[in-house]
VOPAGU-2260 file (C-alpha; in pm, 1 decimal, decimal comma):
REM VOPAGU-2260
SITE   aa  ch    i         X         Y         Z
SITE  MET   A    0    -912,9    5288,1    8803,6
SITE  LEU   A    1    -784,4    5628,4    8677,7
SITE  LEU   A    2    -535,2    5469,1    8417,1
SITE  GLN   A    3    -879,7    5283,8    8277,8
SITE  ALA   A    4   -1111,8    5616,5    8301,4
SITE  ALA   A    5    -803,5    5809,4    8108,1
SITE  HIS   A    6    -781,1    5570,5    7862,2
SITE  ARG   A    7   -1146,2    5533,4    7788,2
SITE  LEU   A    8   -1134,0    5950,9    7746,0
SITE  LEU   A    9    -856,7    5912,1    7478,6
SITE  ASP   A   10   -1092,1    5657,0    7275,9
SITE  ILE   A   11   -1278,9    5969,6    7179,8
SITE  PRO   A   12   -1161,5    6112,3    6858,2
SITE  LEU   A   13   -1196,5    6449,1    6984,5
SITE  VAL   A   14   -1019,1    6398,6    7263,9
SITE  PHE   A   15    -747,0    6227,5    7157,2
SITE  ARG   A   16    -703,3    6491,3    6880,7
SITE  LEU   A   17    -659,0    6743,4    7149,5
SITE  GLN   A   18    -349,5    6502,8    7338,7
SITE  GLN   A   19    -218,5    6489,3    6983,7
SITE  LYS   A   20    -183,1    6847,2    6934,7
SITE  LEU   A   21    -117,2    6955,4    7279,1
SITE  CYS   A   22     161,0    6727,9    7347,4
SITE  ASN   A   23     344,6    6596,3    7003,9
SITE  LYS   A   24     574,8    6799,0    6824,2
SITE  TYR   A   25     497,5    6617,1    6474,3
SITE  LEU   A   26     710,7    6859,0    6239,6
SITE  ASN   A   27    1026,2    6641,0    6423,9
SITE  VAL   A   28     860,6    6355,2    6206,0
SITE  ARG   A   29     835,5    6561,1    5932,3
SITE  ASP   A   30    1231,4    6625,4    5963,5
SITE  ALA   A   31    1294,6    6261,0    6084,9
SITE  PHE   A   32    1196,8    6170,1    5701,3
SITE  SER   A   33    1171,2    6525,7    5502,5
SITE  ARG   A   34    1290,3    6376,7    5180,7
SITE  TYR   A   35    1040,8    6167,4    5130,0
SITE  LEU   A   36     746,7    6387,5    5317,7
SITE  VAL   A   37     850,1    6726,3    5148,1
SITE  THR   A   38     697,8    6649,4    4842,1
SITE  ALA   A   39     444,5    6732,5    4577,7
SITE  GLY   A   40     224,1    6523,5    4284,9
SITE  THR   A   41     301,3    6248,4    4562,2
SITE  ASP   A   42      51,0    5941,0    4617,2
SITE  ILE   A   43      79,4    5880,8    5012,8
SITE  LEU   A   44    -124,5    5610,9    5227,3
SITE  ASP   A   45    -136,1    5666,5    5572,2
SITE  VAL   A   46    -225,4    5400,6    5778,0
SITE  GLY   A   47    -385,1    5425,2    6122,8
SITE  CYS   A   48    -442,7    5792,9    6020,5
SITE  ALA   A   49    -649,7    5830,5    6378,8
SITE  SER   A   50    -816,2    6225,2    6302,9
SITE  ALA   A   51    -484,3    6333,4    6105,6
SITE  ALA   A   52    -311,0    6588,9    6348,0
SITE  CYS   A   53     -32,1    6444,4    6253,5
SITE  ALA   A   54     -65,0    6437,2    5832,3
SITE  GLY   A   55    -231,4    6783,4    5845,9
SITE  GLN   A   56     100,3    6893,2    6007,8
SITE  ILE   A   57     343,1    6740,0    5795,6
SITE  ILE   A   58     212,8    6668,3    5460,4
SITE  ASP   A   59      71,1    6871,4    5177,3
SITE  MET   A   60    -201,4    6747,9    5100,4
SITE  LYS   A   61    -311,9    7012,7    4847,7
SITE  GLN   A   62      14,1    6918,6    4655,7
SITE  ASN   A   63     -10,2    6569,6    4729,7
SITE  ARG   A   64    -260,5    6263,7    4693,7
SITE  TYR   A   65    -318,4    6190,5    5043,6
SITE  VAL   A   66    -523,4    5911,6    5184,3
SITE  GLY   A   67    -570,3    5802,2    5571,2
SITE  VAL   A   68    -701,3    5452,9    5645,5
SITE  ASP   A   69    -816,4    5354,3    5996,9
SITE  ILE   A   70   -1001,5    5089,2    6157,7
SITE  ASP   A   71   -1239,1    5445,6    6396,2
SITE  ALA   A   72   -1500,9    5552,9    6207,7
SITE  ARG   A   73   -1539,8    5775,1    6469,0
SITE  CYS   A   74   -1166,3    5891,5    6354,2
SITE  ILE   A   75   -1273,3    5895,5    5992,9
SITE  ALA   A   76   -1533,6    6074,6    5983,1
SITE  LEU   A   77   -1392,8    6359,1    6204,7
SITE  ALA   A   78    -994,7    6341,9    5966,8
SITE  SER   A   79   -1234,0    6393,2    5675,7
SITE  LYS   A   80   -1446,1    6706,5    5823,5
SITE  LEU   A   81   -1148,1    6859,4    5960,6
SITE  HIS   A   82    -905,6    6786,6    5648,6
SITE  PRO   A   83   -1105,1    6818,1    5284,4
SITE  ASP   A   84    -794,6    6808,1    5080,1
SITE  GLY   A   85    -766,9    6458,4    5183,0
SITE  ARG   A   86    -955,6    6127,9    5106,4
SITE  PHE   A   87   -1029,7    5897,6    5431,7
SITE  PHE   A   88   -1141,5    5584,6    5439,2
SITE  GLN   A   89   -1248,3    5304,8    5750,7
SITE  GLN   A   90   -1034,2    5025,4    5662,9
SITE  ASP   A   91    -846,0    4668,9    5792,2
SITE  ALA   A   92    -464,9    4732,6    5721,0
SITE  ARG   A   93    -483,0    4404,6    5716,3
SITE  LYS   A   94    -762,6    4386,1    5394,8
SITE  LEU   A   95    -677,7    4736,2    5186,2
SITE  SER   A   96    -898,1    4809,8    4917,1
SITE  PHE   A   97    -676,8    4973,2    4667,4
SITE  ASP   A   98    -529,8    4870,6    4347,4
SITE  SER   A   99    -163,2    4724,1    4346,9
SITE  GLY   A  100      82,2    4974,2    4284,9
SITE  SER   A  101    -115,7    5282,5    4427,2
SITE  PHE   A  102      75,5    5440,9    4629,2
SITE  ASP   A  103     476,0    5575,4    4640,7
SITE  ILE   A  104     451,0    5646,2    5041,8
SITE  VAL   A  105     313,0    5427,4    5290,6
SITE  MET   A  106     306,6    5590,5    5648,5
SITE  PHE   A  107     234,2    5372,9    5986,5
SITE  ASN   A  108     338,6    5702,3    6291,0
SITE  GLY   A  109     290,0    5561,3    6616,4
SITE  VAL   A  110      17,7    5284,6    6523,6
SITE  TRP   A  111     226,9    4940,7    6512,2
SITE  HIS   A  112     307,9    4943,8    6853,4
SITE  HIS   A  113     -77,6    4939,9    6910,8
SITE  MET   A  114     -58,6    4606,2    6672,4
SITE  ASN   A  115      57,3    4250,9    6776,8
SITE  ASP   A  116     342,4    4113,3    6546,5
SITE  ALA   A  117      53,5    3894,7    6324,4
SITE  MET   A  118    -148,9    4188,3    6275,3
SITE  VAL   A  119     162,1    4400,6    6162,2
SITE  LEU   A  120     315,4    4110,6    5931,1
SITE  ALA   A  121     -61,0    4092,2    5800,5
SITE  SER   A  122     -67,5    4450,8    5723,6
SITE  MET   A  123     297,6    4478,6    5589,2
SITE  ASP   A  124     158,7    4185,3    5324,0
SITE  GLU   A  125    -106,0    4413,6    5193,5
SITE  VAL   A  126     170,0    4739,5    5171,4
SITE  ARG   A  127     411,2    4493,2    4965,4
SITE  ARG   A  128      96,2    4476,5    4741,9
SITE  VAL   A  129     -50,1    4851,4    4710,4
SITE  LEU   A  130     311,0    5007,8    4699,1
SITE  ARG   A  131     460,7    5079,2    4365,1
SITE  PRO   A  132     832,9    4910,4    4325,5
SITE  THR   A  133     991,0    5245,2    4383,0
SITE  GLY   A  134     826,0    5359,6    4673,1
SITE  VAL   A  135     878,8    5369,3    5043,9
SITE  VAL   A  136     782,5    5227,2    5385,3
SITE  LEU   A  137     813,3    5506,6    5685,0
SITE  VAL   A  138     779,0    5357,5    6020,6
SITE  ALA   A  139     806,1    5590,8    6330,7
SITE  GLU   A  140     766,2    5420,4    6717,6
SITE  PRO   A  141     823,2    5468,7    7060,6
SITE  VAL   A  142    1107,2    5284,3    7228,7
SITE  PHE   A  143    1183,1    5259,9    7618,5
SITE  ARG   A  144    1489,0    5438,2    7761,5
SITE  SER   A  145    1610,4    5310,6    8100,0
SITE  ASP   A  146    1761,9    5639,0    8169,1
SITE  TRP   A  147    1436,6    5870,9    8087,5
SITE  PRO   A  148    1175,5    5781,9    8372,2
SITE  VAL   A  149     899,2    6007,0    8263,1
SITE  SER   A  150     855,5    5856,3    7922,0
SITE  THR   A  151     890,2    5491,1    8052,5
SITE  PHE   A  152     545,9    5557,9    8281,9
SITE  PHE   A  153     384,7    5724,6    8052,0
SITE  LEU   A  154     439,0    5447,8    7774,8
SITE  LYS   A  155     396,0    5163,6    8059,2
SITE  ASN   A  156      49,7    5298,3    8055,3
SITE  ASP   A  157       4,6    5384,8    7704,2
SITE  ARG   A  158    -292,2    5203,4    7522,8
SITE  GLY   A  159     -56,5    5048,5    7306,7
SITE  LYS   A  160     106,1    4738,8    7453,3
SITE  PHE   A  161     351,7    4653,9    7195,8
SITE  ILE   A  162     598,6    4847,1    7249,9
SITE  ARG   A  163     933,3    4661,8    7149,6
SITE  THR   A  164    1297,3    4701,4    7122,4
SITE  ARG   A  165    1436,0    4849,6    6799,2
SITE  ASN   A  166    1521,4    4486,4    6677,8
SITE  GLY   A  167    1182,0    4406,1    6775,7
SITE  TYR   A  168    1055,4    4662,7    6503,4
SITE  ARG   A  169    1352,2    4534,6    6246,2
SITE  ALA   A  170    1200,7    4222,9    6254,4
SITE  LEU   A  171     852,0    4281,3    6156,1
SITE  PHE   A  172    1022,1    4428,4    5809,8
SITE  ALA   A  173     989,1    4078,9    5611,0
SITE  GLY   A  174     993,3    4079,2    5259,7
SITE  PHE   A  175    1143,7    4479,5    5258,4
SITE  ASP   A  176    1504,7    4600,8    5328,1
SITE  ILE   A  177    1520,9    4859,8    5546,8
SITE  VAL   A  178    1739,8    5119,3    5377,3
SITE  GLU   A  179    1728,5    5409,8    5649,7
SITE  GLU   A  180    1716,8    5424,1    6025,4
SITE  THR   A  181    1714,0    5725,4    6230,1
SITE  THR   A  182    1607,7    5850,5    6583,5
SITE  PHE   A  183    1419,2    6131,4    6694,1
SITE  ARG   A  184    1219,5    6278,3    6998,2
SITE  LEU   A  185     865,7    6340,8    6976,9
SITE  ALA   A  186     699,3    6452,1    7298,4
SITE  MET   A  187     863,0    6309,1    7633,7
SITE  HIS   A  188     967,9    5985,0    7382,8
SITE  GLU   A  189    1233,5    5866,8    7154,6
SITE  LEU   A  190    1093,1    5713,2    6844,2
SITE  CYS   A  191    1282,3    5508,0    6604,1
SITE  GLY   A  192    1225,1    5603,0    6205,5
SITE  PHE   A  193    1287,9    5314,2    5941,4
SITE  VAL   A  194    1252,2    5387,8    5554,2
SITE  ALA   A  195    1184,0    5039,7    5376,9
SITE  ARG   A  196    1187,6    4936,6    5053,6
SITE  LYS   A  197    1038,6    4635,6    4891,9
SITE  HIS   A  198    1260,2    4327,2    4797,9
SITE  ALA   A  199    1393,8    4340,8    4492,6
SITE  VAL   A  200    1235,1    4084,1    4248,4
SITE  CYS   A  201    1527,9    3889,4    4030,7
């Protein structure tokens, strides 16, 4: 019952944003992908952006063309209010409204573990369409560590029910080549990070 109440609270965008800001050191995400995120003049799509608490810390929205999408209209309204230099749209990642080849970077930060395999693969089909030939996909997701009991407890009780192994995440990059892989810490959890590019067309 307490867990259900906590999940209901976290469904409120302002509460979730506060939890994100208090618990997560998002600069670790930027550091893990600094080669791609410390940039200017780049078209960036953030899928599952929520209130953009992460993006607001790791992406310079004034120097780049940042677009955030989320399925929750409340999150989009809050993100738009808090980050006027970004553009935000309520969209399902499986059916994006953007033109083909619109983005240099597509980012999923802590999103895949809220999606089953079919949803991730359908979203990646759309990502392949909107990503430029030279573009990259950045993915950061939590993994279980048997020797980190506090992390394990919270991940087992996370709202996201699809926390996978590294190999489980790797299997979702159909049509892409993973060109970099890293490991870093975010709050109490270990995250695996992936950089992927579209398969080259011969």
